[in-house]
C-alpha positions as CSV (number, residue, x, y, z in Angstrom):
1,M,27.1,15.8,8.7
2,G,24.9,13.4,7.6
3,F,26.0,9.8,8.1
4,P,28.1,7.6,5.5
5,L,25.9,5.6,3.1
6,A,27.2,2.0,3.7
7,P,27.7,0.3,-0.1
8,N,24.8,-1.6,-1.5
9,R,26.6,-5.1,-0.4
10,Q,26.6,-4.2,3.4
11,I,23.0,-3.4,2.8
12,M,22.4,-6.2,1.1
13,Q,23.7,-8.8,3.1
14,V,22.1,-7.0,6.4
15,V,19.1,-7.5,4.8
16,A,19.8,-11.5,4.0
17,L,20.8,-11.8,7.6
18,I,17.8,-10.0,8.7
19,R,15.5,-12.2,6.8
20,H,17.7,-15.5,7.6
21,F,17.1,-15.0,11.9
22,W,13.8,-14.2,11.7
23,V,12.7,-17.4,9.5
24,R,14.7,-19.5,11.7
25,G,13.6,-17.8,14.6
26,D,17.1,-17.3,16.3
27,L,15.9,-13.2,17.2
28,H,14.3,-14.5,20.5
29,T,10.9,-13.2,20.0
30,G,9.5,-16.6,21.2
31,L,7.1,-16.3,17.7
32,T,7.1,-17.3,14.5
33,P,6.6,-15.3,11.7
34,I,3.5,-15.5,9.3
35,C,5.2,-13.4,6.7
36,V,8.9,-12.8,5.8
37,S,8.5,-11.2,2.4
38,G,10.4,-8.8,0.1
39,P,11.9,-9.4,-3.5
40,P,14.6,-11.1,-4.5
41,M,17.5,-9.2,-5.1
42,S,21.2,-8.9,-6.1
43,S,21.6,-4.9,-5.7
44,L,19.3,-2.1,-4.9
45,S,18.8,-1.3,-8.5
46,D,17.0,-4.6,-8.4
47,L,15.4,-3.6,-5.3
48,A,14.1,-0.4,-6.5
49,A,12.4,-2.0,-9.7
50,S,10.1,-4.9,-7.9
51,A,9.8,-3.8,-4.6
52,P,6.6,-2.1,-3.3
53,F,6.6,1.5,-2.2
54,V,5.9,3.3,1.4
55,Q,4.9,6.6,1.6
56,S,6.0,8.0,4.7
57,V,4.1,11.6,6.1
58,D,4.8,13.0,9.4
59,F,2.8,15.6,10.8
60,I,3.2,18.3,14.2
61,V,-0.1,19.4,15.3
62,P,-1.0,21.2,18.1
63,S,-2.4,18.5,20.5
64,D,-6.1,19.7,20.8
65,C,-5.8,18.8,17.3
66,L,-4.4,15.2,17.4
67,S,-7.5,13.0,17.4
68,G,-9.0,14.9,14.8
69,L,-5.8,14.6,12.2
70,V,-6.2,10.8,13.2
71,G,-9.9,10.6,12.0
72,A,-9.2,12.5,9.0
73,L,-6.4,10.3,7.8
74,A,-8.0,7.3,9.0
75,E,-10.4,8.0,6.9
76,R,-8.5,8.9,3.8
77,I,-6.6,5.5,4.4
78,E,-10.2,3.8,4.0
79,L,-10.7,5.7,1.2
80,H,-7.4,4.8,-0.3
81,S,-8.5,0.6,0.3
82,R,-11.5,1.3,-2.1
83,A,-10.7,3.2,-4.2
84,Y,-6.9,2.5,-5.6
85,P,-5.8,-0.6,-7.5
86,G,-2.2,-1.4,-6.1
87,F,-2.9,0.0,-2.4
88,L,-1.9,-2.6,-0.1
89,A,-2.0,-1.1,3.4
90,G,-2.0,1.8,5.3
91,C,-1.3,2.7,9.1
92,L,-1.0,5.4,11.6
93,H,1.2,6.3,14.5
94,F,0.6,8.5,17.2
95,S,2.4,10.4,20.4
96,G,1.1,13.0,22.4
97,Q,0.3,13.1,25.9
98,A,-2.0,15.4,28.0
99,G,-0.4,18.1,28.6
100,H,2.0,18.2,25.9
101,Q,1.5,21.3,23.4
102,V,2.1,19.1,20.3
103,G,1.3,15.7,19.2
104,E,2.5,13.7,16.3
105,V,1.0,11.8,13.8
106,Q,3.0,9.4,11.2
107,M,0.8,8.0,7.9
108,Q,2.4,5.3,5.9
109,L,0.8,4.2,2.5
110,K,2.2,0.9,0.9
111,W,1.6,0.6,-2.2
112,N,2.4,-2.3,-5.0
113,S,4.2,-0.2,-7.1
114,T,5.7,3.3,-7.5
115,A,3.2,4.0,-10.7
116,D,0.4,2.9,-8.3
117,A,0.9,5.6,-5.9
118,Q,1.6,8.4,-9.0
119,L,-1.9,7.1,-10.3
120,A,-3.9,8.1,-7.0
121,L,-2.0,10.9,-7.2
122,Q,-3.0,12.1,-10.4
123,S,-6.3,10.9,-10.2
124,P,-8.2,11.9,-7.3
125,R,-11.6,10.5,-6.2
126,A,-14.2,13.3,-6.1
127,N,-14.8,14.9,-3.2
128,E,-11.4,13.6,-1.9
129,P,-9.6,16.3,0.4
130,D,-5.8,17.2,-0.6
131,L,-3.5,16.4,2.3
132,F,-2.7,19.7,2.7
133,Q,-6.1,20.5,3.4
134,I,-6.8,18.3,5.9
135,A,-3.3,19.5,6.7
136,L,-4.6,23.1,7.4
137,K,-8.0,22.4,8.9
138,H,-6.1,20.6,12.2
139,R,-3.4,23.4,12.0
140,T,-0.8,21.4,11.1
141,R,2.9,23.1,12.4
142,S,5.1,20.7,9.9
143,I,4.9,18.2,7.7
144,V,7.6,15.8,6.3
145,F,7.4,13.4,3.5
146,R,9.2,10.7,2.7
147,T,9.3,7.4,0.2
148,Y,11.4,4.9,0.7
149,Q,11.0,1.1,-1.5
150,L,10.4,-1.8,0.7
151,A,13.3,-3.9,1.5
152,A,12.2,-6.5,3.9
153,E,9.1,-7.0,6.0
154,V,8.3,-9.8,8.5
155,R,4.6,-10.1,10.4
156,F,4.1,-12.0,13.3
157,P,0.6,-13.6,14.1
158,A,-1.6,-11.2,16.7
159,T,-1.3,-12.3,20.3
160,R,-4.2,-11.9,22.9
């Protein structure tokens, strides 16, 4: 059984509240955001037409393959940053501890538009390994692909 989807109006209200409170600083993070962005919108169809596009790929691998997969995906993100117009950002997240049999890696790629992401898929650069080749090389047990439209983004300055 899935979760019921909220009507467009409710989703839009939540996005507006998040933006409002982060801009005002009412979330008590102690930090002032350096970027609060997202396209102006009145409905989800407006959002889909103008929002950045995010691809997320989750991998489950044997723990002894975790660092190799992270390295290979980091190289892929670096290639994207140099080779594809419309590529905005990429990040990798991983989870795995000594003694565990499996590790997880999540790669997120942010594009200016869905068309930019599709162009990259249709026109791979010479010697660019296919994502499935990378997965096979690192003995991936599971891959889950997801895509999203960016509704809102809040970034804070780095603190050290």
